[in-house]
Structures are given as structure tokens and as C-alpha cells.
C-alpha positions in Angstrom: 38.8 -7.7 -38.2 39.4 -8.6 -41.8 38.6 -12.1 -43.1 42.0 -12.3 -44.8 43.7 -12.2 -41.4 41.9 -15.4 -40.4 43.0 -17.4 -43.4 46.0 -19.7 -42.9 49.3 -18.8 -44.5 50.3 -20.6 -47.7 49.2 -20.5 -51.3 45.7 -20.9 -52.3 46.5 -24.2 -53.9 48.2 -25.8 -50.9 46.6 -28.8 -49.4 45.2 -28.7 -45.9 47.0 -30.9 -43.3 45.5 -32.2 -40.1 48.2 -30.6 -37.9 48.0 -27.2 -39.6 44.2 -27.3 -39.7 43.9 -28.1 -36.0 46.4 -25.3 -35.1 44.5 -22.8 -37.2 41.2 -23.7 -35.6 42.5 -22.4 -32.3 42.8 -18.9 -33.8 39.2 -18.5 -34.7 37.4 -15.6 -33.0 34.5 -17.6 -31.4 33.1 -14.4 -29.9 32.4 -13.2 -33.5 30.6 -16.3 -34.9 29.7 -14.8 -38.3 33.3 -13.9 -39.2 34.7 -17.2 -37.8 32.1 -19.3 -39.6 32.8 -17.6 -42.9 36.6 -18.3 -42.4 35.9 -21.9 -41.6 33.8 -22.4 -44.7 36.7 -21.1 -46.8 39.1 -23.4 -45.2 36.9 -26.5 -45.5 36.5 -25.7 -49.2 40.2 -26.1 -49.7 40.1 -29.7 -48.7 40.8 -31.6 -51.9 38.4 -34.2 -53.1 41.4 -36.2 -54.2 42.4 -36.6 -50.6 41.9 -40.1 -49.2 38.5 -40.6 -47.6 39.8 -41.4 -44.2 42.0 -38.3 -44.2 39.1 -36.2 -45.2 36.9 -37.6 -42.5 39.7 -37.0 -39.9 39.9 -33.3 -41.0 36.1 -32.8 -41.0 35.8 -34.5 -37.5 38.3 -31.9 -36.3 36.0 -29.2 -37.3 32.9 -30.6 -35.6 33.5 -29.3 -32.1 34.5 -25.7 -33.3 31.4 -25.7 -35.5 29.1 -26.6 -32.6 30.8 -23.8 -30.5 30.0 -21.3 -33.3 26.4 -22.6 -33.5 26.1 -22.0 -29.7 27.6 -18.5 -30.0 25.4 -17.6 -33.0 22.3 -18.9 -31.3 23.0 -16.8 -28.3 23.2 -13.7 -30.5 20.0 -14.6 -32.3 18.2 -15.3 -29.0 18.6 -11.5 -28.2 17.4 -10.3 -31.6 14.2 -8.7 -32.8 12.8 -9.2 -36.2 13.5 -8.4 -39.0 17.1 -9.2 -38.4 19.7 -6.4 -38.5 22.4 -6.5 -41.2 24.9 -7.8 -38.7 22.7 -10.6 -37.4 21.8 -11.5 -41.0 25.5 -12.0 -41.6 25.8 -14.2 -38.5 22.8 -16.3 -39.4 23.9 -16.6 -43.1 27.5 -17.5 -42.2 26.6 -20.2 -39.6 24.0 -21.6 -41.9 26.6 -21.7 -44.8 29.1 -23.5 -42.4 26.7 -26.2 -41.5 25.6 -26.6 -45.2 29.3 -26.9 -46.2 30.0 -29.6 -43.5 26.8 -31.5 -44.5 27.6 -31.5 -48.2 31.3 -32.5 -47.5 30.2 -35.5 -45.4 27.5 -36.4 -47.9 30.0 -36.4 -50.7 32.0 -39.0 -48.8 28.9 -41.1 -48.4 28.3 -40.9 -52.1 31.9 -41.8 -53.0 31.9 -45.0 -51.0 30.4 -47.5 -53.5 28.6 -50.4 -52.1 31.4 -52.8 -53.2 33.8 -51.0 -50.8 31.7 -51.6 -47.7 32.9 -55.2 -47.4 36.5 -54.2 -47.3 36.5 -51.8 -44.4 34.5 -48.8 -45.6 31.2 -49.5 -43.7 32.2 -47.5 -40.7 33.3 -44.4 -42.6 30.2 -44.5 -44.7 27.9 -44.8 -41.7 29.7 -41.9 -39.9 29.6 -39.7 -42.9 25.9 -40.3 -43.4 25.0 -39.6 -39.8 27.1 -36.4 -39.7 25.6 -35.1 -42.9 22.1 -35.7 -41.5 23.1 -34.1 -38.2 24.3 -30.9 -39.9 21.3 -30.6 -42.2 18.9 -31.0 -39.2 20.8 -28.3 -37.3 20.4 -26.0 -40.3 16.7 -26.4 -39.9 16.8 -25.8 -36.2 18.9 -22.7 -36.7 16.2 -21.3 -39.1 13.5 -22.1 -36.5 15.3 -19.9 -34.0 14.5 -16.8 -36.2 11.0 -18.1 -37.2 12.2 -19.1 -40.6 10.8 -22.2 -42.3 14.2 -23.8 -43.1 15.8 -24.8 -46.4 14.0 -27.1 -48.8 17.4 -28.6 -49.8 17.9 -29.7 -46.1 14.7 -31.8 -46.4 15.7 -33.2 -49.7 19.1 -34.3 -48.3 17.6 -35.6 -45.0 15.2 -37.8 -46.9 17.9 -39.1 -49.3 20.5 -39.8 -46.6 18.0 -41.5 -44.3 17.0 -43.8 -47.2 20.7 -44.7 -47.7 21.0 -45.5 -43.9 17.7 -47.5 -43.9 18.6 -49.5 -47.0 22.1 -50.0 -45.8 20.9 -51.5 -42.5 22.6 -48.9 -40.2 19.8 -46.4 -39.6 19.7 -47.5 -35.9 23.4 -47.9 -35.4 25.4 -45.4 -33.4 28.7 -44.5 -35.1 29.8 -42.0 -32.5 30.2 -42.5 -28.8 26.8 -41.8 -27.2 25.8 -40.0 -30.4 22.4 -40.0 -32.2 21.6 -42.5 -34.9 20.4 -41.6 -38.4 16.9 -42.6 -37.4 16.9 -40.5 -34.2 18.1 -37.5 -36.2 15.4 -38.0 -38.8 12.6 -38.6 -36.3 13.6 -35.5 -34.3 13.7 -33.3 -37.4 10.3 -34.6 -38.6 8.5 -34.2 -35.2 10.0 -30.8 -34.6 8.8 -29.6 -38.0 5.3 -31.0 -37.4 5.3 -29.1 -34.1 5.1 -25.9 -36.3 8.1 -23.9 -34.9 6.9 -20.7 -36.5 3.9 -20.7 -34.2 5.8 -21.4 -30.9 5.9 -18.6 -28.3 9.3 -17.1 -27.5 11.4 -19.6 -25.5 9.2 -22.6 -26.3 11.4 -24.0 -29.1 13.9 -25.2 -26.5 11.2 -27.0 -24.5 9.7 -28.6 -27.6 13.1 -29.7 -28.9 14.0 -31.3 -25.5 10.7 -33.1 -25.4 11.2 -34.4 -29.0 14.7 -35.6 -28.3 13.6 -37.5 -25.2 10.4 -39.1 -26.6 10.9 -39.5 -30.4 11.6 -43.2 -29.8 7.8 -43.6 -29.3 7.3 -42.6 -33.0 7.8 -45.2 -35.7 8.8 -45.0 -39.4 7.4 -47.7 -41.7 7.3 -48.3 -45.4 4.2 -46.6 -46.9 3.4 -49.4 -49.3 3.5 -52.2 -46.7 2.2 -52.8 -43.2 -0.3 -49.9 -43.3 -3.8 -49.6 -44.7 -3.3 -46.3 -46.4 -7.0 -46.0 -47.3 -8.0 -45.8 -43.7 -5.9 -42.6 -43.1 -5.1 -42.9 -39.4 -5.1 -39.5 -37.7 -1.7 -39.8 -36.0 0.3 -40.5 -39.1 2.3 -38.4 -41.6 3.1 -39.3 -45.2 6.8 -38.7 -46.0 7.6 -38.5 -49.7 11.4 -38.2 -50.2 11.1 -36.6 -53.6 9.2 -33.6 -52.1 11.3 -30.8 -50.6 9.4 -30.7 -47.3 9.0 -32.8 -44.2 5.7 -34.4 -45.1 2.0 -34.0 -44.6 -0.8 -35.4 -42.5 -1.9 -38.7 -43.9 -5.5 -37.6 -43.4 -4.8 -34.8 -46.0 -3.0 -37.1 -48.4 -5.9 -39.5 -49.3 -5.5 -38.9 -53.0 -1.7 -39.0 -53.0 -0.1 -41.9 -55.0 2.3 -44.0 -53.0 5.8 -44.5 -54.3 8.2 -47.4 -53.3 10.4 -45.1 -51.3 7.7 -43.3 -49.4 7.4 -43.6 -45.6 4.8 -43.1 -43.0 5.6 -41.6 -39.6 3.3 -43.2 -37.1 2.7 -41.2 -33.9 0.1 -43.5 -32.3 2.4 -44.6 -29.4 3.7 -41.1 -29.0 0.1 -39.8 -28.7 -0.6 -42.5 -26.0 2.5 -41.4 -24.1 1.4 -37.7 -24.3 -2.1 -38.6 -23.1 -0.7 -40.6 -20.2 1.7 -37.9 -19.1 -1.0 -35.2 -19.2 -3.3 -37.4 -17.1 -0.5 -38.2 -14.6 0.4 -34.5 -14.2 -3.3 -33.6 -13.6 -3.4 -36.3 -10.9 -0.4 -34.7 -9.1 2.4 -37.2 -10.0 6.0 -35.9 -10.0 6.9 -34.9 -13.5 10.4 -36.2 -13.2 9.1 -39.8 -12.7 7.3 -39.3 -16.1 10.5 -38.4 -17.9 9.6 -34.7 -17.8 11.3 -31.7 -16.2 10.1 -30.3 -12.9 8.6 -27.3 -14.8 6.1 -29.6 -16.4 3.7 -28.7 -13.5 3.4 -25.2 -14.9 0.4 -24.3 -17.0 2.6 -23.2 -19.9 4.3 -26.6 -20.1 1.0 -28.4 -19.9 -0.3 -26.1 -22.7 2.7 -27.0 -24.8 2.0 -30.8 -24.3 -1.7 -30.3 -25.4 -0.5 -28.4 -28.4 1.9 -31.1 -29.4 -0.9 -33.7 -28.9 -3.0 -31.7 -31.4 -0.3 -31.1 -33.9 0.9 -34.7 -34.0 -2.5 -35.8 -34.9 -4.9 -34.2 -37.3 -3.5 -30.9 -38.7 -6.0 -28.1 -39.5 -6.3 -26.6 -43.0 -6.7 -23.0 -43.9 -10.3 -21.8 -43.4 -10.1 -18.6 -45.4 -8.6 -17.9 -48.8 -6.0 -15.2 -49.3 -7.1 -11.9 -50.8 -5.5 -10.2 -53.8 -5.9 -6.6 -52.5 -3.6 -6.0 -49.6 -4.6 -2.9 -47.5 -2.0 -1.3 -45.4 -2.0 -1.2 -41.6 0.2 0.2 -38.8 1.1 -1.8 -35.8 2.7 -1.4 -32.4 4.3 -4.3 -30.5 4.2 -5.0 -26.7 2.0 -4.0 -23.8 3.5 -0.5 -23.1 3.3 0.5 -26.8 -0.2 -0.8 -27.1 -1.4 1.0 -23.9 0.1 4.3 -25.2 -1.3 3.7 -28.7 -4.9 3.1 -27.4 -4.5 6.1 -25.0 -2.9 8.5 -27.5 -4.5 11.1 -29.8 -3.4 8.8 -32.7 -6.1 6.4 -31.8 -8.9 9.0 -32.1 -7.4 11.6 -34.5 -9.2 13.1 -37.5 -9.0 11.4 -40.9 -5.6 12.8 -41.7 -2.2 11.2 -41.9 -0.5 13.9 -40.0 1.1 12.6 -36.8 1.3 14.8 -33.7 4.8 15.6 -32.2 3.8 13.7 -29.1 2.8 10.6 -31.1 5.9 10.6 -33.2 8.2 10.7 -30.1 6.4 8.2 -28.0 5.1 5.6 -30.4 7.1 3.4 -32.8 4.9 2.3 -35.7 5.7 -0.1 -38.4 3.9 -0.6 -41.7 2.4 -3.9 -42.9 0.1 -5.2 -45.6 -2.8 -7.5 -44.8 -2.2 -10.7 -46.8 -5.3 -12.4 -45.4 -8.1 -11.5 -43.0 -10.6 -13.7 -41.3 -13.2 -13.1 -38.6 -10.7 -14.3 -36.1 -7.5 -12.7 -37.2 -5.0 -11.4 -39.8 -2.0 -12.5 -41.8 0.4 -9.6 -42.2 3.4 -9.0 -44.5 6.1 -6.6 -43.3 6.7 -3.4 -45.4 8.8 -1.1 -43.4 9.6 0.7 -40.1 10.8 -0.5 -36.8 9.0 -3.8 -36.2 10.0 -4.0 -32.6 10.4 -7.2 -30.6 8.0 -9.3 -32.6 7.6 -12.9 -31.4 4.9 -15.5 -30.9 2.4 -14.8 -28.0 3.3 -11.0 -27.9 0.4 -8.6 -27.9 0.0 -6.2 -30.9 -2.1 -3.2 -31.7 -3.2 -3.0 -35.4 -4.7 0.1 -37.0 -6.0 0.1 -40.6 -5.0 3.0 -42.7 -8.6 3.4 -43.8 -10.0 3.4 -40.3 -7.7 5.7 -38.2 -10.1 5.6 -35.2 -10.0 1.7 -35.0 -7.3 -0.3 -33.1 -7.5 -4.1 -33.1 -5.9 -5.8 -30.1 -4.3 -9.0 -31.3 -1.9 -11.8 -30.1 0.8 -13.1 -32.4 0.3 -16.8 -33.2 2.8 -17.3 -36.1 6.0 -15.6 -37.2 7.7 -16.5 -40.4 11.1 -14.8 -41.2 12.4 -15.1 -44.7 15.4 -13.7 -46.5 16.7 -10.2 -45.5 13.7 -8.1 -44.5 10.9 -10.5 -45.3 8.6 -11.1 -42.4 5.1 -12.5 -42.0 2.8 -12.5 -39.0 -0.3 -14.5 -38.1 -2.4 -12.6 -35.6 -5.5 -13.6 -33.6 -8.0 -11.0 -32.6 -8.4 -11.0 -28.8 -11.5 -8.9 -28.5 -13.6 -6.4 -30.5 -13.2 -3.6 -27.9 -10.2 -2.6 -25.8 -10.0 0.3 -23.3 -6.7 1.5 -21.7 -7.3 2.1 -18.0 -5.5 2.9 -14.8 -6.6 0.2 -12.4 -6.1 0.5 -8.6 -5.0 -2.5 -6.6 -7.5 -2.4 -3.7 -5.2 -4.1 -1.1 -2.1 -2.0 -1.8 -3.8 1.1 -3.3 -1.2 1.1 -6.1 -2.1 1.9 -9.7 -1.3 -0.3 -12.6 -1.8 0.3 -16.3 -4.2 -2.2 -17.8 -6.2 -2.8 -21.0 -9.8 -3.8 -20.3 -11.4 -6.2 -22.8 -15.1 -5.9 -21.9 -15.9 -9.2 -23.7 -13.9 -12.1 -25.0 -15.8 -14.0 -27.8 -13.7 -17.1 -27.2 -14.5 -17.1 -23.5 -18.3 -16.9 -23.6 -18.0 -13.1 -23.9 -16.7 -12.8 -20.3 -14.5 -9.7 -19.5 -10.7 -10.0 -19.5 -7.8 -7.8 -18.6 -4.3 -7.3 -20.1 -1.8 -6.3 -17.5 2.1 -6.1 -17.3 3.8 -9.3 -16.2 3.8 -10.0 -12.5 1.7 -7.0 -11.6 -1.4 -9.1 -10.4 -2.1 -12.6 -9.3 -5.2 -14.8 -9.2 -7.5 -13.4 -6.5 -6.3 -9.8 -6.8 -9.1 -7.2 -6.5 -9.0 -4.1 -8.7 -11.0 -1.0 -9.0 -11.4 0.0 -12.7 -12.9 3.2 -13.9 -15.8 2.8 -16.4 -17.8 5.4 -18.3 -21.5 5.9 -17.3 -24.1 8.4 -18.4 -23.2 10.9 -15.7 -19.4 10.5 -15.9 -17.1 7.8 -14.6 -17.6 5.4 -11.8 -15.2 2.8 -10.2 -16.2 -0.8 -10.6 -14.5 -3.6 -8.6 -13.3 -6.7 -10.3 -11.5 -9.9 -9.1 -8.8 -11.6 -11.1 -9.8 -15.2 -11.9 -8.0 -17.2 -14.5 -4.7 -16.8 -16.3 -5.5 -17.3 -19.9 -2.1 -16.5 -21.4 1.4 -15.2 -20.5 3.3 -13.4 -23.2 6.7 -11.6 -23.2 5.4 -8.3 -22.0 2.0 -9.0 -20.4 -0.5 -11.4 -19.0 -4.1 -12.0 -20.0 -6.6 -12.8 -17.2 -10.3 -13.3 -17.0 -12.0 -11.0 -14.4 -15.3 -11.1 -12.7 -17.3 -8.0 -11.5 -17.9 -7.9 -7.8 -21.0 -6.8 -6.0 
């Protein structure tokens, strides 16, 4: 489908009319969000700034619902993607992002046009609505970026800070200008808290849960002027300093002791939110119904409890980098997911001679991608994508990493951070799980079935106790397994019992195990 076919008839200089615009909106191909979003951007750009403010708002309001439909359609496509994004998905992401930027700037232009002297003669409501809408679309741009593990636009934060200050100074930050819609303060609080939850470190599927929690509980956070009401020198550990002139959300107040305070600076205080989190965690552990605590029924699950504990940590003292980045960036190959890792550990590639020649079997069965080590520490790696099929990379997925200089070494890691930039830019933060990993065929004693597993003889983070990586839903706590282990005279079967679920990722689960007998 050509973009030209989506453009309304008439000359390029003709003015958009409400009736013609609304009719044209019904022709958009919502099943192709990238193309439809691009067409809508072009049409909104035709709206003349000379048009009366109320007429422009009426036209823009007509585009709000179609824009949300395109966001939902685009998000559905992105939810099925792997990183780096394909060219088609890059187009979809870019077009939907451009649409929301266009809507945000169009509404913000109306806010800026309404001088303060007009507010008293009937322009307060249009100004308030335009400000809230502009903030809403900028916040959704950030959220869209988080869906593909991108950090979000700096300009979105600049505008959110500026528009919230307009709403705060104008006395309408807590007013609702749409029926049951969010206020400027709610949008701002939600955006700040979601950013401080570090979206690029969230496991796949957890962004929705964090977003929902933030929307339901952001009212427990508070924004106060930085130069009043707060003893800045005491640096409370549940507060963040928000400096509107900086193109970012903000930073932990504990890490901003030397920062100068400007008149427009704010402090996000999460003390009451922290108390709420602590109370909810205690009540869940005591067996209370999560729904009576304002939480979904799934809050009983260990993954949800883990998410709450992570939020409790992130909304207090944020950690700093422990190791500096290195200038020399050695190359590594990685494989993604349990099946690929098991085959990688079991294949000749893991033990081959010091040559870069791949066997035919390895080429056909293993998909490798090339990365550069940006930073290495005793506990993990920071990687930068170079080339190859990266596979379904996402947070909490298991990865096998082989240095180019150590072809007989494979590090088993878990993905803790994914940052997707423009086009093919991609960064990973990996945690080393164990220094030794052995692919095995474990036998389930009760059913006598075999299951592929990766034995980790000792986990440094778990008092060096043994652990086992297995495909999802293949074992449960209490399952007994017979695992082959090398001894001096050959191989013997050793029985283990599955004890504790440490982590559940997209392709596998990590359990502690205890040797029996």
C-alpha cells in the first residue's frame, strides 16, 4: 500500500476540516500501524497554526482515539519481536513514535499560545486540556521506548518537566480536564516512577505489571519544591531530585549531595510509597488476599513478590557502577535461550581446537551472534552488539558467552539489562551464573523420562550450592532426578532432589538441588 493512497484528496495547501478529517480517519489501515501512523502525522501537519485554538483542539481530540488504537496495534507487533528490531518493526516503532511526538508538540503549541491574560476570559479549560494531552503523549513515547528496551527520548523529559511546571504554577496540576482522565500530576508521577523502576532491566512481560502497579499506587508518592519543606543536606534515601533543565527523569537525592538547587527544582518523595510496599509485602507473606491490598490475584506468585521487592529497592537508594568501563573491547560469540545453550555446551564448538573454522554440524545447529565486551566485572559483562542473528534477547533469558580468545570456555549468564538504541544498536548487561556448567541428560526417577538439563555444580551467590537449569515446566519442587557425573573410573549416576526455584526465564527455570544419599 502506497502512502499517497492514504492522503486525503485536495491540494496540499487546503485546510483540514473537522468533517473531512473525521471521515478520513475511518480509512486508516489500523492493521498496518506504521503506515497509518505515518499518514496521520502528515495530515496533522496540515493543520494551520492560524486556525482558531478551539478548532485546532477539536481536530486534535478527534485524532486521540485513532492514535491510541495505533499504539495498541504497534505495541502488539513489538511484543512479538526479537532484538535488534527488523527493518519493518523499526518503521512501525519510528512511525508511532513520530505520531505521538507530533500530537504532543501540537498540543504543547496550543498551551504556549494561550497567554496568561487570556485565561480569565475563557481559555483556562483549553489550556489545561492541551497541557495534559501534551504530557500524556510524551509519557506514552517513553513507554513505547521501554517496550523495546530503549531508554526513551531526552526531549520527552524536557517537555514533561516544562509542561508539569506550567500546570503546577497555573494551579491545575491536580485537576482532571477529561472525563475520568489522568491529571498532569498523575501523568508526571507515573512517568517518573516508571523510569526509576529501570525498565531496561525488567524481565520480559514485567513492564505491564510494573506500569499497572505504578498507575494504582503513584498517589502515595509526593512532589515538593526542592528549595522548601525539605532538608536537602540530610539526603533521605527514598527521594529523587528532579531538575527540569536536565534532559532526564532525575537522580537519587543521596547521589546529588553536591548538586546546586534551582528555584524550579522538585523532589519526588517516595517515603509513603515505600511504607505501602513494605505493608503489602508483609500482608502477602501473612497470607492476606492480595485483592484486599489493591493488588491482582497473581500477587501471590513469587515473581510478583520479587517485582515488589525490586521496586522497593529501586525507589530508595540506587546503586552506582562498581567497575569502570574498559577501552579495549574484546569480541565474543553468544547463543540465546536454553536449547541453544545446551547444544552449544554439548557441541564440538565448545571444545574445538584453537581455530576459527566451524564444523558443518555447528553451523547448521547453532546460531551465533558477535558482540564486543564494553565492561567486565567479576560478576558479569556489558556487551555491545556487532552482528549476526541475536535471537530472542530479553531480560532474564539465559545466554552462553564464548570469548574469541578462549574457544574452549563458555560462560553461562542471565540477561539483567537490555538497552535498544537506534537501528541496530543493542547493549546487554549479563550476570554470570556459575563458573562451571555441564550439559546433561537427567532422568526423572518417578516417570523414568529423560530431560535435557545444565548442571551448575556450584553457585557463588547461593553459598556454592549446586543448581540446575531445566526447560520450563519440566520439573517441580520435590522432583527427584538421576544425573550422570564423571568419576575416575568412568561415569556414575547421582540422585538429586529439586529444592528451590531461584528464577524463571522465558526458556528455562533455575532451581537449587540437593544430592541425596
